[in-house]
C-alpha positions as CSV (number, residue, x, y, z in Angstrom):
1,M,-66.2,25.2,-24.3
2,N,-62.9,26.3,-23.7
3,E,-60.2,24.4,-22.2
4,F,-60.0,25.9,-18.8
5,A,-63.4,24.9,-18.3
6,R,-63.4,21.4,-19.3
7,F,-59.9,20.7,-17.6
8,H,-60.9,23.4,-14.2
9,G,-57.0,24.8,-15.0
10,F,-54.0,23.1,-16.3
11,L,-53.6,21.4,-12.7
12,H,-55.5,18.3,-12.5
13,N,-54.7,17.1,-9.1
14,I,-54.0,19.2,-6.5
15,S,-51.8,18.2,-4.0
16,S,-49.9,19.7,-0.7
17,L,-47.0,17.7,-1.2
18,E,-44.8,19.5,-2.8
19,E,-42.7,16.4,-4.3
20,E,-46.0,15.8,-6.7
21,M,-46.2,19.4,-7.7
22,I,-42.7,19.4,-9.8
23,P,-43.2,16.8,-12.2
24,Q,-46.4,17.8,-12.8
25,I,-45.5,21.5,-13.8
26,E,-42.3,19.8,-15.9
27,Y,-44.8,17.9,-17.9
28,L,-47.3,20.8,-18.1
29,T,-44.8,23.1,-19.1
30,M,-43.2,20.8,-21.6
31,K,-46.7,20.4,-23.1
32,W,-47.2,23.4,-24.0
33,N,-44.3,24.7,-25.0
34,L,-43.9,22.4,-28.1
35,D,-44.4,25.8,-30.7
36,N,-45.5,29.1,-30.8
37,I,-49.4,27.9,-31.3
38,S,-49.4,26.5,-28.3
39,R,-47.7,28.3,-26.4
40,T,-50.1,31.8,-27.0
41,K,-52.9,29.2,-25.7
42,A,-51.4,28.3,-22.8
43,Y,-50.9,31.9,-21.9
44,Q,-54.7,32.3,-22.9
45,L,-56.1,29.9,-21.1
46,F,-54.1,30.9,-18.0
47,F,-55.3,34.7,-18.1
48,S,-58.8,33.3,-18.7
49,A,-59.0,31.6,-15.4
50,F,-56.4,34.1,-13.8
51,P,-57.0,37.4,-14.8
52,E,-55.4,39.1,-12.1
53,V,-51.9,38.1,-13.4
54,H,-52.3,40.9,-16.2
55,W,-48.7,39.6,-17.6
56,S,-49.9,36.4,-19.2
57,F,-52.5,38.1,-21.3
58,L,-49.8,40.1,-22.3
59,A,-47.2,37.4,-23.0
60,S,-50.3,35.8,-25.5
61,M,-50.2,39.1,-27.1
62,V,-46.3,39.1,-27.5
63,S,-46.3,35.4,-28.2
64,R,-49.4,35.8,-31.1
65,N,-47.2,38.8,-32.2
66,A,-44.1,36.7,-32.7
67,G,-46.0,34.0,-34.2
68,W,-47.0,36.3,-37.0
69,N,-43.5,37.7,-37.7
70,M,-42.4,33.7,-37.6
71,T,-45.1,33.5,-40.6
72,D,-44.4,36.5,-42.1
73,L,-41.0,35.1,-43.0
74,E,-42.3,33.1,-45.6
75,G,-44.3,35.7,-46.9
76,S,-44.4,37.0,-50.1
77,V,-42.4,39.9,-49.0
78,F,-39.3,38.6,-47.2
79,S,-39.1,35.6,-49.5
80,K,-38.1,38.0,-52.1
81,L,-35.9,40.0,-49.5
82,L,-34.1,37.3,-47.4
83,S,-31.7,34.3,-48.6
84,S,-33.9,31.1,-47.3
85,K,-30.9,30.4,-45.1
86,H,-31.3,34.1,-43.4
87,R,-35.2,33.4,-42.7
88,Q,-34.4,29.9,-41.0
89,E,-32.0,31.6,-39.2
90,L,-34.5,34.1,-38.0
91,F,-37.4,31.8,-37.2
92,S,-35.3,29.9,-35.2
93,T,-34.3,32.6,-33.4
94,Y,-38.0,33.7,-32.8
95,E,-38.8,30.2,-31.6
96,R,-35.7,30.0,-29.2
97,A,-36.9,33.1,-27.4
98,N,-40.1,32.2,-27.0
99,W,-39.1,28.7,-26.0
100,H,-36.9,30.0,-23.4
101,I,-38.7,32.7,-22.1
102,F,-42.2,30.1,-21.7
103,H,-39.5,27.5,-20.2
104,D,-39.1,29.8,-17.3
105,A,-42.9,31.9,-17.1
106,F,-45.1,28.9,-17.3
107,P,-44.1,27.2,-13.8
108,Q,-44.0,30.4,-12.5
109,L,-47.6,30.7,-13.8
110,L,-48.4,27.1,-12.4
111,L,-46.9,27.7,-9.2
112,Y,-49.3,30.7,-8.7
113,E,-52.4,28.2,-9.4
114,Y,-51.3,25.6,-7.3
115,S,-51.0,28.6,-4.6
116,T,-54.1,29.8,-5.1
117,K,-55.9,26.6,-5.1
118,L,-53.9,25.5,-1.7
119,Q,-53.9,29.0,-0.3
120,C,-50.4,29.3,0.5
121,E,-48.1,30.1,-1.3
122,K,-45.4,27.7,-3.0
123,F,-43.2,30.1,-4.7
124,H,-40.3,28.4,-2.7
125,L,-40.3,26.0,-5.3
126,L,-39.3,28.7,-8.2
127,K,-35.6,27.5,-7.0
128,K,-36.2,23.7,-8.9
129,F,-37.4,25.1,-12.3
130,N,-34.0,27.2,-12.4
131,V,-36.4,30.4,-12.3
132,S,-34.1,33.6,-10.1
133,S,-34.7,34.3,-6.5
134,Y,-35.9,37.8,-7.9
135,M,-38.9,36.2,-9.1
136,E,-39.3,34.3,-6.0
137,D,-39.8,37.6,-4.1
138,E,-41.8,39.2,-6.5
139,W,-44.4,36.2,-6.4
140,N,-44.7,36.2,-2.5
141,Y,-45.1,40.1,-2.9
142,F,-47.8,39.7,-5.4
143,Y,-49.8,36.7,-3.2
144,K,-49.6,39.3,-0.7
145,H,-50.5,42.3,-1.8
146,K,-51.9,41.8,-5.0
147,D,-49.8,44.5,-6.6
148,K,-50.4,43.6,-10.6
149,E,-48.6,46.7,-12.3
150,R,-45.6,45.5,-10.2
151,L,-46.1,41.6,-11.0
152,V,-46.4,42.8,-14.6
153,N,-42.7,45.1,-14.3
154,S,-41.3,42.5,-12.6
155,L,-42.1,39.6,-15.1
156,I,-41.2,41.8,-17.8
157,I,-37.6,42.6,-16.7
158,N,-37.2,39.2,-15.7
159,E,-37.7,38.1,-18.8
160,Q,-35.8,40.2,-20.8
161,N,-32.6,39.6,-18.7
162,L,-33.4,35.8,-19.2
163,I,-32.7,36.4,-23.0
164,Q,-30.5,39.3,-23.3
165,H,-27.2,37.3,-22.8
166,P,-27.9,33.9,-24.3
167,L,-29.7,35.2,-27.2
168,I,-29.3,39.2,-28.2
169,Q,-26.2,39.6,-26.7
170,H,-24.7,35.9,-28.0
171,P,-22.0,36.6,-30.9
172,Y,-23.9,33.6,-33.0
173,Y,-27.3,35.5,-33.0
174,K,-25.8,39.1,-33.2
175,K,-24.4,37.5,-36.8
176,I,-27.4,36.3,-37.7
177,F,-29.2,39.5,-37.6
178,L,-26.3,41.6,-38.7
179,E,-26.4,39.2,-41.9
180,A,-30.2,39.2,-42.3
181,F,-30.1,43.1,-41.6
182,C,-27.4,44.0,-44.2
183,S,-28.8,41.3,-47.0
184,Y,-32.3,43.0,-46.5
185,F,-30.9,46.5,-47.3
186,K,-28.6,45.0,-50.2
187,I,-31.5,43.7,-51.5
188,G,-34.0,46.6,-50.6
189,F,-31.2,49.7,-52.0
190,T,-31.3,47.2,-55.7
191,L,-35.0,47.2,-55.5
192,V,-35.2,50.9,-55.4
193,R,-33.0,51.9,-58.3
Protein backbone atom coordinates (compact mmCIF):
# COMPACT_ATOMS: atom_id res chain seq x y z
CA MET A 1 0.00 0.00 0.00
CA ASN A 2 1.52 3.34 -0.97
CA GLU A 3 1.84 6.36 1.27
CA PHE A 4 -0.99 8.22 -0.42
CA ALA A 5 -3.39 5.32 0.05
CA ARG A 6 -2.45 5.10 3.72
CA PHE A 7 -2.85 8.81 4.44
CA HIS A 8 -5.39 9.77 1.76
CA GLY A 9 -3.15 12.58 0.62
CA PHE A 10 -0.56 14.77 2.25
CA LEU A 11 -3.07 16.80 4.23
CA HIS A 12 -4.40 15.06 7.31
CA ASN A 13 -6.71 17.67 8.80
CA ILE A 14 -8.70 19.40 6.11
CA SER A 15 -10.13 22.53 7.60
CA SER A 16 -11.59 25.61 6.01
CA LEU A 17 -9.63 27.74 8.48
CA GLU A 18 -6.86 29.29 6.45
CA GLU A 19 -4.67 30.07 9.44
CA GLU A 20 -4.46 26.31 10.07
CA MET A 21 -3.48 25.55 6.48
CA ILE A 22 -0.36 27.71 6.42
CA PRO A 23 1.67 25.97 9.18
CA GLN A 24 0.60 22.55 7.90
CA ILE A 25 1.80 23.40 4.39
CA GLU A 26 5.04 24.84 5.76
CA TYR A 27 5.62 21.68 7.81
CA LEU A 28 4.89 19.31 4.91
CA THR A 29 7.08 21.31 2.53
CA MET A 30 9.97 21.18 5.00
CA LYS A 31 9.36 17.45 5.68
CA TRP A 32 9.45 16.45 2.00
CA ASN A 33 12.26 18.85 1.01
CA LEU A 34 14.99 16.99 2.89
CA ASP A 35 16.77 15.55 -0.13
CA ASN A 36 16.27 14.65 -3.75
CA ILE A 37 14.86 11.21 -2.95
CA SER A 38 12.09 12.61 -0.74
CA ARG A 39 11.28 15.36 -3.25
CA THR A 40 10.99 12.84 -6.08
CA LYS A 41 8.72 10.65 -3.95
CA ALA A 42 6.53 13.62 -2.95
CA TYR A 43 6.01 14.58 -6.59
CA GLN A 44 5.19 10.96 -7.49
CA LEU A 45 2.74 10.59 -4.60
CA PHE A 46 1.03 13.84 -5.49
CA PHE A 47 0.67 12.79 -9.12
CA SER A 48 -0.82 9.45 -8.09
CA ALA A 49 -3.51 11.30 -6.12
CA PHE A 50 -4.01 14.18 -8.59
CA PRO A 51 -3.12 12.93 -12.08
CA GLU A 52 -4.77 15.98 -13.64
CA VAL A 53 -1.73 18.01 -12.47
CA HIS A 54 0.62 16.67 -15.14
CA TRP A 55 3.44 18.92 -13.99
CA SER A 56 3.86 16.83 -10.83
CA PHE A 57 4.69 13.79 -12.99
CA LEU A 58 7.14 15.87 -15.02
CA ALA A 59 8.67 17.20 -11.79
CA SER A 60 9.14 13.66 -10.46
CA MET A 61 10.96 12.66 -13.66
CA VAL A 62 13.17 15.77 -13.66
CA SER A 63 13.91 15.28 -9.97
CA ARG A 64 14.77 11.62 -10.54
CA ASN A 65 17.05 12.57 -13.43
CA ALA A 66 18.75 15.22 -11.31
CA GLY A 67 19.30 12.56 -8.66
CA TRP A 68 21.00 10.32 -11.19
CA ASN A 69 23.19 13.22 -12.31
CA MET A 70 24.07 13.96 -8.69
CA THR A 71 24.96 10.30 -8.10
CA ASP A 72 26.96 10.13 -11.34
CA LEU A 73 29.27 12.84 -10.01
CA GLU A 74 30.79 10.23 -7.67
CA GLY A 75 30.86 7.48 -10.31
CA SER A 76 33.95 6.12 -12.02
CA VAL A 77 33.84 8.57 -14.96
CA PHE A 78 33.37 11.94 -13.26
CA SER A 79 35.65 11.06 -10.35
CA LYS A 80 38.45 10.83 -12.95
CA LEU A 81 37.44 13.91 -14.91
CA LEU A 82 36.59 16.40 -12.16
CA SER A 83 38.25 17.22 -8.88
CA SER A 84 36.49 16.41 -5.65
CA LYS A 85 35.93 20.14 -5.11
CA HIS A 86 34.26 20.57 -8.51
CA ARG A 87 32.09 17.49 -8.00
CA GLN A 88 30.96 18.75 -4.58
CA GLU A 89 30.20 22.21 -6.00
CA LEU A 90 28.15 20.74 -8.85
CA PHE A 91 26.30 18.48 -6.42
CA SER A 92 25.51 21.47 -4.19
CA THR A 93 24.28 23.43 -7.20
CA TYR A 94 21.90 20.63 -8.21
CA GLU A 95 20.72 20.35 -4.62
CA ARG A 96 20.14 24.07 -4.26
CA ALA A 97 18.15 24.30 -7.50
CA ASN A 98 16.00 21.30 -6.63
CA TRP A 99 15.43 22.51 -3.07
CA HIS A 100 14.50 25.99 -4.29
CA ILE A 101 12.02 24.69 -6.88
CA PHE A 102 10.36 22.31 -4.42
CA HIS A 103 10.13 25.03 -1.77
CA ASP A 104 8.14 27.12 -4.27
CA ALA A 105 6.16 24.37 -6.03
CA PHE A 106 5.04 22.09 -3.22
CA PRO A 107 2.90 24.70 -1.42
CA GLN A 108 1.19 25.27 -4.76
CA LEU A 109 0.40 21.57 -5.04
CA LEU A 110 -0.83 21.38 -1.46
CA LEU A 111 -3.09 24.39 -1.93
CA TYR A 112 -4.53 22.63 -4.96
CA GLU A 113 -5.19 19.61 -2.72
CA TYR A 114 -6.89 21.85 -0.14
CA SER A 115 -8.92 23.60 -2.84
CA THR A 116 -10.03 20.29 -4.32
CA LYS A 117 -11.04 18.75 -1.01
CA LEU A 118 -12.76 21.90 0.28
CA GLN A 119 -14.30 22.56 -3.14
CA CYS A 120 -13.28 26.21 -3.12
CA GLU A 121 -10.09 27.79 -4.37
CA LYS A 122 -7.44 28.76 -1.83
CA PHE A 123 -4.80 30.11 -4.19
CA HIS A 124 -4.88 33.58 -2.66
CA LEU A 125 -2.79 31.95 0.09
CA LEU A 126 0.13 31.46 -2.31
CA LYS A 127 1.44 34.90 -1.36
CA LYS A 128 1.96 33.56 2.20
CA PHE A 129 4.58 31.24 0.68
CA ASN A 130 6.17 33.94 -1.51
CA VAL A 131 4.82 32.31 -4.67
CA SER A 132 4.45 34.73 -7.57
CA SER A 133 1.13 36.40 -8.32
CA TYR A 134 1.54 34.96 -11.82
CA MET A 135 1.07 31.46 -10.38
CA GLU A 136 -1.90 32.56 -8.30
CA ASP A 137 -3.61 33.65 -11.53
CA GLU A 138 -2.61 30.43 -13.30
CA TRP A 139 -3.89 28.15 -10.52
CA ASN A 140 -7.18 30.04 -10.42
CA TYR A 141 -7.46 29.62 -14.18
CA PHE A 142 -6.67 25.91 -13.94
CA TYR A 143 -9.16 25.42 -11.11
CA LYS A 144 -11.93 26.91 -13.25
CA HIS A 145 -11.01 25.69 -16.74
CA LYS A 146 -8.91 22.52 -16.14
CA ASP A 147 -6.45 23.53 -18.89
CA LYS A 148 -3.72 20.99 -18.06
CA GLU A 149 -1.30 22.04 -20.78
CA ARG A 150 -1.44 25.69 -19.76
CA LEU A 151 -0.74 24.78 -16.12
CA VAL A 152 2.27 22.67 -17.11
CA ASN A 153 3.67 25.51 -19.21
CA SER A 154 3.01 28.05 -16.45
CA LEU A 155 4.75 25.98 -13.82
CA ILE A 156 7.76 25.39 -16.08
CA ILE A 157 8.03 29.11 -16.81
CA ASN A 158 7.65 29.95 -13.13
CA GLU A 159 10.29 27.49 -11.96
CA GLN A 160 12.74 28.55 -14.66
CA ASN A 161 12.29 32.17 -13.59
CA LEU A 162 12.67 31.12 -9.99
CA ILE A 163 16.19 29.73 -10.52
CA GLN A 164 17.33 31.95 -13.40
CA HIS A 165 18.75 34.85 -11.43
CA PRO A 166 19.76 33.28 -8.10
CA LEU A 167 21.40 30.25 -9.69
CA ILE A 168 21.89 30.27 -13.43
CA GLN A 169 22.99 33.91 -13.71
CA HIS A 170 24.62 34.20 -10.30
CA PRO A 171 28.38 34.88 -10.65
CA TYR A 172 29.29 32.23 -8.06
CA TYR A 173 27.44 29.44 -9.89
CA LYS A 174 28.63 30.61 -13.30
CA LYS A 175 32.17 30.32 -11.97
CA ILE A 176 31.52 26.78 -10.66
CA PHE A 177 30.26 25.59 -14.04
CA LEU A 178 33.02 27.38 -15.97
CA GLU A 179 35.73 25.86 -13.76
CA ALA A 180 34.18 22.39 -13.98
CA PHE A 181 33.77 22.73 -17.75
CA CYS A 182 37.40 23.84 -18.20
CA SER A 183 38.64 21.11 -15.88
CA TYR A 184 36.61 18.50 -17.75
CA PHE A 185 37.94 19.51 -21.15
CA LYS A 186 41.51 19.91 -19.95
CA ILE A 187 41.51 16.39 -18.49
CA GLY A 188 39.47 15.04 -21.40
CA PHE A 189 41.93 16.54 -23.89
CA THR A 190 44.86 15.01 -21.96
CA LEU A 191 43.21 11.56 -21.98
CA VAL A 192 42.65 11.74 -25.74
CA ARG A 193 46.28 12.50 -26.49
